Structures are given as C-alpha cells and as structure tokens.
N, C-alpha and C positions, 0 to 999 in steps of 0.2 A: 516582410510580411506587412508592413505598413499601408502599401497600396492596396491591400483587401480589406482594409478596415472597414467595419459597418457599424457606424456609432449607435445607432438604434439596436442592433443587436448586442452591443457591448453593455449597454444599459442591464439588460435582462441576465448577460452572463455575470456581471458583477454583482447584481442583486443576489443571485443563486449562491454566490460565495459571500454573502453578508456585506457585500461591498468591503471586503478587505484588500482588494487588489483591483489595479486597473486592468482593463481588457481592451483589446481592438475590435472584438466582434468577428473574429475569425474561427470558424469551427475547426473540429478536428480534420475532416476530410480535404478541406481546403488548406489547412496547415500542412499536412503531409504531402499533399501535392506540390506545394509550393517548395518544399525542401527535400523532395525526392531527390537523390543522386548528389546531394550538396554536403550531406553530413559524413565526416571521416568513419571509416570503418575500424579503427583503433579508437580507444580512450583518448580524448583530448581535454584535459582537464581546464585548460586555458579557455577553451570554448565553453565548457559547463559554466565556469565561473562568470565570464563575458555576458553569457545569456542570462544567468541568474541575477546579474546587476542590473538588467533592463527592468523598468517598472512595470511593463505590461506581462500579464500572465502567460499568454501565449507562448513568450519566449523561454519562460521556464518549462512549459510543456515540450518544445522542442528539445531542450536538453535533456528531459526525460525519454524523448523519442531515441536520442542518441545513447543514453544509457542502457536502453532496454536491448539494442543491437550490437554492442561491442563486447569483446570478451573481456571478463574482468577476473580478477584474482583476490585472494585474502588481504594481498597488501594494499588493496585499494580501499579497505574497510574504513579508515579514518577520513578519506575523502569523501565516501559515500554518506558517512555519519555526517559530515558538515553540510553536505547537501539536504539531506533529511531535516537537519534542525534549522535551516535558513529560510526565513518566509514561509514556514511550516503551515500547512493545511491538510484536510483529509485528501484532497485532489492530486497534489503533487507525491505525498506520502505513499498513497495507494498505488500510484504509477511507477513508483521505485521498488515495491516490495519484491517484483521478480529479479531485477539486477541484483538486489541486496541479498536474496536468496541464492543466487547464482554465485557470487563472489565470497560470501562470509561461511567460516566453519561453523560447526556446530557450536564450538565453545564461544567463538565470537558472539554467535546469536543468544547464548545463554546469558552472556555479559549484557547484550542489548536488551534482554528481556527484563533485566534489574536495573536498567538506566534511569536515572532521575527524570529523563525527558520523555514524557508521553508518547511523543511520535515515534521516538526511537522504539520504545516498547511496541507500540502498533505496528511498525515494521517487522520486529522480530515474532509477533503473533501471527502476521500475515506471510510471513516469508516462504511459507511452503504451499501456498495456494496452487491448485492445478496440478500438483504433483501425483495426485491420485495413488496407484499402487506404489509409487516411491517414496511416499510419505514417510519420514521417520517417526512412527507414533509415539516412542518413548520420548523424543524430543518434544513433539507437539504436546504432549500431556503436560510435561515438566513446564513448558512455558506458559501454557494455558493456566495451569494449577497456580502457577506463581503470579498471576497477575488476577486472580478472582479476588472480589472484595474491595477494588480499588474505588468504586464510585464514580470513575470518570466515564462519562458517555461514549467518548470515542474510543475507549479501552473495551467497555462492555459490548460495545457494537462489534468491534474486531473479534472478540471472542466467540461472539456468536456466529460471525462470519467464516471464520476458520472450521469451526464445527460444522455449519450447514454446508460448506463446499466438502468437506471430507465424508459428509453423510451420504453423498452422491457415490462414493466407493465403498464405504463400510458402516452402514446405518446402524449396525449393533455396537461397532465399537463407540460411536457418538453416543448411542443410547446409554451405555455402560458408563460413560463418562458422566453424563448429566445426572445418571441415578447415583454416583459416589461421591459428586461433588455439589456443593451449594453455589449456584450460579445465579447472578442478577436476572430478575424478570426479562429484561430486555435481551439478554444475553440467551435465555432459553428461548424467546419467542423466535429471534432470529435462527438459533440453531435448529429447530423443530419444523422449518417450513417444509422441508422435502420429506420429513418422517411420517409414515403412516401411524395413526394411533394404536396404542397397545391393544391387544386382542381383548374384548370386555370392556373397553373404555367408552 
C-alpha cells in the first residue's frame, strides 16, 4: 500500500487519532481495493501479527479486514484478545467486535466484560452489535450492568452505543433498562438518540 501513500491526507488521519499512530494516508476504499483477492480465506495468525507489527495504521486495518472475513472459533479467543490489546484505540477495537462476537462463547464474553483492560471490556460490550432479533438480551443486560459506573469515557460511550443500536430492534427493552439502571449522562445521551420522548414529556 505504500505506493498509494498520500502524505497530506496522512497528517489529517493521524490528527483524528490524536497523533497516536503513523498513517500512510490511504482511505478505506483504496485500501480494500488494493488488498482485494490477496487476503487468505482462513485465519492466518502470522499475517495478522506481521501486519500489526508495521508502524502505519492502515496495515492494522488490513488485519482487521482479514479477521472480519475468516471463520473463527472459540479456540481463537486468546489470539483475538492479544490483537485487541496491542496498539489499542477505538478504531481497531471497534473493527474487531464483530469477529470477536462471532468467535467467543457467552462465557468468554462474560470474562472479557470483567477484564482489567478497558478495550477488552469495550469489545465485550459491543460484541452483539447488529444482531437485532438474535441479540441475547440477558447477556447484554448482564454485561452492560456490570460496566456501569466505571467513569471511563470509552466504556460509557460503548454502553450507550450498544443500547442505541438495540433500540432499533426493541426500544421498549432499552427504555426499561435505562429506567432501572443508573447510567452516566454520556451513556444516556447516546442510548436515547433513536428513542421517541415518553408521552407527555
């Protein structure tokens, strides 16, 4: 991808990530076009590790693209955790929540939800995004409730995101959760974006 580098664009991309990572300046469309047909169809841990070892963030995104498309199993959980906890920021962690959710068992997600690492907890909170009617609401409620009161911006934001996304499927469930749990203002603000105000409000 280095021939596609755009130094001017890279400056803006790095600034958006608070200058924590180097960037080539390659956008998502160009990245996926450049790697189309090149990524293995089965999990290649050595490839993921090699991409993650490179300094530019776009290579980490390629690794995430690979992980989103390959079959994964619960035996991959330790490897996935190592990826989530290496050079962590919301961009890669959020890109990994779907493969994490596909691979991990409910018990593994319960363990992640209690992990000392906030990015592991964030992945657990978000692992059921987009499941709609297939969402395990008991597991969702347990994980959300267990992470209330952390005071961590990225956790409170994730809690709200998980609730907001599920409100598209079952707004009454989300209202009930908010009514029975003390959530941070940020969480409530995120969670209620798609909810209509209660009657008489």
